N, C-alpha and C positions, 0 to 999 in steps of 0.2 A: 896770641894765646897759643900755648902748646896743645898738641892733639890730645894728650891725656887730660889736660884741663877742660877741654871741650867735652870729652867723654864723661868726665866727672860731673860737670855742670848739667849735661843732658840727663844723666841718670838721676841726679838730685831733683831736677824739675819734674821728670817723669814720675818719680816716687811721690812727690808732693801731689801731683795731679791724681795719681792712683789712690793716694790716701784720702783726698777730698772726695773722690767718687765713691770710695768704699764707705766712708762715713755717711755720705748722703744715701748710698745704696738704693737707687730707684727701682732696682729689679729684685730687691730682697734676697741677694745671694749671701752665702755663708762663708766663703773662703776669701781671705784678703787678697790672694793673687788673682782672683777672678777678673779684675779690671786692668791687669797689667798690659795686655795687648791693646786695649782701647786707649789707655793713657799714652801709648806710643803714637797713636794716630791723632790724638787730641793735642799733644804738645806743640807741633808746629802751627796749629790753628790759633793758639793763644797769641802768637805773634803776628798772624796774618789778618785776622778778622777785624772789621772796622769798629765793632761794638759788642757789648755783652749779649744783646739780642741775637746777633748773628752767631756768636759762639754757642749759645743755648741751642739754636737750631742744628748746628753742626754736631754737637755732642749728642743730641737726641737721635740724629740720623745714624751716627756711628754705633750707638748702643742698639738701636733697632736692627741694623744690619748684622751686628755681631751676635746678638742673642735672639734674632728672629722675633723681636717683640714689637709692640705697637704703642710705644710711649708717644705722647704728644707733649707739646710745650706746656699745656695746662697740667698734665699728670706729673711733670717733673718740676 
């Protein structure tokens, strides 16, 4: 796969993750670009974690760190 194809695929998946998080909006933010940075950190985890439970924990940790929040698995 060419470098540009990888970049395009990366951006497409990142935008999908960002869209899902924005639709979910666990922190009740108002701007669609609010979760762009977090989507970049979540993207590789989608391919690395063993199960959905692990991914949920990782996403919660990323959001808590980025927004200085106290989300728990139950609140998300």
